[in-house]
N, C-alpha and C positions, 0 to 999 in steps of 0.2 A: 153082356155086362163086363166080362173080362176085357173085351176089345177096347172099352172106354177107360178101364182102369190102368192098363199098361202105358198109354200115352201120358196119363197124369203122373204116374210114378217116374217116367222118364224125364218129364219136364221138371219135377221136383228135384231129381238128381242133378240135372244141369244147373239149376238155381243154386244148389248147395255147393257144387264145384266152383261156380262163379263167385260165391260169397266168401269161400275160404281161399284167398290168394296166398301163394307161397311167400316165405320170407325172402328178402333180397340179400341178406348177409347176417353176420354175427358180430356182436359187440362184447368185448371182454375188458375186465379191469381188475387190478389188485385190491381195489377198495369198492366203495359203494358209488353208484351212479343212478340217475333217474332215466327211465325209458318211458316216454309218453306219460310222464307224471308219476309213475310207479317206481318206488325204490327197488333197486336190483343189486345183488351181491354176486360177484364172479362174472357171469356172462348171460347173454340173452339174445334171442333172435330179433333182427331188425326187419320191419316191414316198410313198404313204400310210404314215405311221409312221416315216419317216426321222428320224434324229438328226443335227442340224446343230450343230457345235461351232466357234466362232471362236477365233482365236489373237490375233495383234497387230493384225489388221485387222477391220473390221466386215464383215458379209455381208448382202446384200439378197435376200430370198426373195419371189418374185412368184407368188402363187396367183391363181385366178380372183376378181377383185374385191377382193383384199386384198394389201397390201404390208407385209412384216415386215422390219424392220431390226434385226439383232442386233448389239449393241455388242461390242467386243473382250472376250475372255475370258468368253464367254457360251455357253450350251447350251440347245437347245430341241428338242423332238420335234414334228414337223409332221404335221398331219392336214388333210384337206380342209375340215373344219368347225370345227376347234379346234387350238390350239397349247398344248403343255405346256412352260412355261418352267421349266427345272430349275436354271439358274444365270445370274447376271448380269442384264442388262436388255435390253429390246426396245421398239421403237416400231412400233405397229400402225396403219396408215392404211387407211381404207375398211373394207370387210368387215363390213357390218351383221350382227350376230348371230354373227360368228366369235368363239368363246369363247376367252379366254386363261386357262389354269389356272396358278396360281402358288402353291405350297404349299397353304394352307388356303383360298384365294380363287378365285372364278370371276368373271372380268371379261368383260362382254358389251357391246360397242358396240351402240347402238340405231339407228344411221343410217349410210348410205353415206358421210357426211361426217365420221364420227368419226375422231379421231386421238388415240390413247391410248399413254402410256408406262407400262411396268410394270417394276419392279426388285425383285429379291430382295436385300434388304440384308443379311440374315443368316438362319440357320435359322429364326428366329422373327419375321422382319420382312419386310413387303412395302410398297412405295410405289407409288401409282398416281396419274397426273396426266392430265387431259384437255386436249388442245390444240384440239380442234374437235369439234362434235357432242356427243352425250350418251352416257353408258355407265352400266351398272348393275354394282355389285359385290355378290356374294353369298358367304355362307360355304359350307362344304362340304356343309351340309344343304339348301342352296338358299334360305336366309332372306336377304332383301334387307338388306344392311349399309349401303349408301349409293347415292345417285344422283349421278353426277358430271356437272357442266356445264363448258363451256369455262373454263379458268383455274383450276379447282379442282385441288388437289394434296393428297392425304391419305396418311398413314402408318398401317399396320395391324399389329396383333400379336395372336396368340391369347391368350385368358385361360383360366385354369384354371376348371373348373366346367362347368355345363350349357351346351350350345350354343344355349340359348334365353334366356340372361341378357341383361337390358336395363338400360342406364343412359343417360338422355337429358336434355337441357336445352332448354327452350323455353317459349313462352307457351301456356297452355291456352286453347283456343277451344271454344265450345259451338255446336252446330248440330243442329237437329231432335231435341233431347233427348239427343244423343250428345256425347262430349268427345274432342277431338283435340289432338295436340301435334306440331309439326314441329321436329325436332332441328336445332340451330344449326350443328352441324359436318357432319352427314351429309346434311341436307336430306330425310331420310326422315320421312314423316308417318305417325303411328300413331293408332289409336283407343285411348282409355284406358278400362279397366274398373276403377272404384274408387268406393266410396260417398262418398269425400271430394272427388272431382274438381270438383264444383260450387262448392266453397268457394274454388277457386283460378282460376276463369275470369278471363282478362285478366292474370294474374300470371305472371312468369317463375319457373319452378320446375325442380327436378331430380326426375325420377322414377326409381325403381328397381323392378324386377320381372322378369317373364318373358313371352315371347311365347307366346300360346296356340296350340298346334299345330292345324292344319287348320281354324281359325276363319275365318269370312268377315267381314272388317271392313266397316264402313259407309263410304259415300262413296268417296273416292279414297285412303283409308288403305291402306298396304301390309300391315299386320298389326294384330292385336288384342293389346294389352299389358295384362296383369293387374298393376296397380301395387301394390307392397307398401308403399312409402313415397313420399310427395310432400312436398317441402319448398321453400319460397321461397328464391331465391338472388339475390345482388346483380347489377347490370348487368355484362355480359360485357366483358372487357378486349380480346377479339379473337374470332376464330372458335373457338367452343367454349371460350373462356377459355385457349387454349393459346398459349404464347409461341413465336416463330419459333425461338429458340435451342433450346428444349426439343424442338421438332419435328425440327429438323435433326439432333439427336443421337439421335433415337429408334431409327434402324436399328442403330447401332453399339453400343447399350447393352444388347443382348440382350433387348429388350422396351421398352415405353413406361413411363415413370415415372408415378406416380399424378398428379403435377401436370400432366403433359402430356396426359393422356387427356381428350378432348373428349366421347367417348361410348363406350358398350359396346353393340353390337348383335349379337345372336346369338352371344354369347361371343367377339366380336372387338372389341378395343380400337381406337379410331380417334382420330387427332389431326389437326387441320387445320394444314397447313404454311404457310398464307398465301402460297403460291407459292414458298416458300423453296427447296425441293429442286429445283423445276423452273424457277425464274425465269431461270436462265442458259441454259435449253434443253438441259440435260444432267442425268443422274443420276450422282452420284459421279464426275464428270469423265469419263464414259464416251464422250463425243462421239458420241451416237447421231444418225445422219443423218436429216434430214427431207426426203428428195428424193421 
């Protein structure tokens, strides 16, 4: 009889261990916050997939290697390797390759020294700023929309149409018989496929076209772009030709105005804010802590 009882006890113990998964981190706040719908004061353990909602105070979430500070009136679902920001803004420190999902974007810090702010400005707007280290921003299909370096602050808005749509501005370079352009706003380098590219080498141009899916670009280009139109443009007035005032109003306008758009990459409109939205160290006055 006992020889049958022991296997049953062992199986039950294994099931119990599997059911009680360990916490992935700790959340703390000077005020009240909600953790998976329950009101919490002070601090609490965070488990895989937990929803953290802040009220009047910010909350700091400490995971292995990454610290997440949620601004007041923000909401995020926390996982071990990524965070889904659903509302408001957050500051992400450390956590190389800890992905931040916000609406139609995927933000991935690329070093342990990365410090990135992400804010959902409205249902169709996201602003991302880098305080330290580098980060990559991709669209929902995984296409690289921009590389962020310290001090860069960019606003994003989805555009109607194909998620491979491209509009970039920069100087065309020739190398080993191939043609490249580095966009002035996003710093993304692409290889250009066009029979007219050779005519514009060394000139500042605007290209419009689409990214070629699954193509392997030459050199260090992130993607191959089939250019439909190439036209010369005058010298830039600023980053991507976008004014600070236009950028600062981008989030609240329900999308980016045509004048403000510095680039369209993968169906995502991008405008350089020249540090405007992040210069004071906060997004929308949210007082995101950098501790």
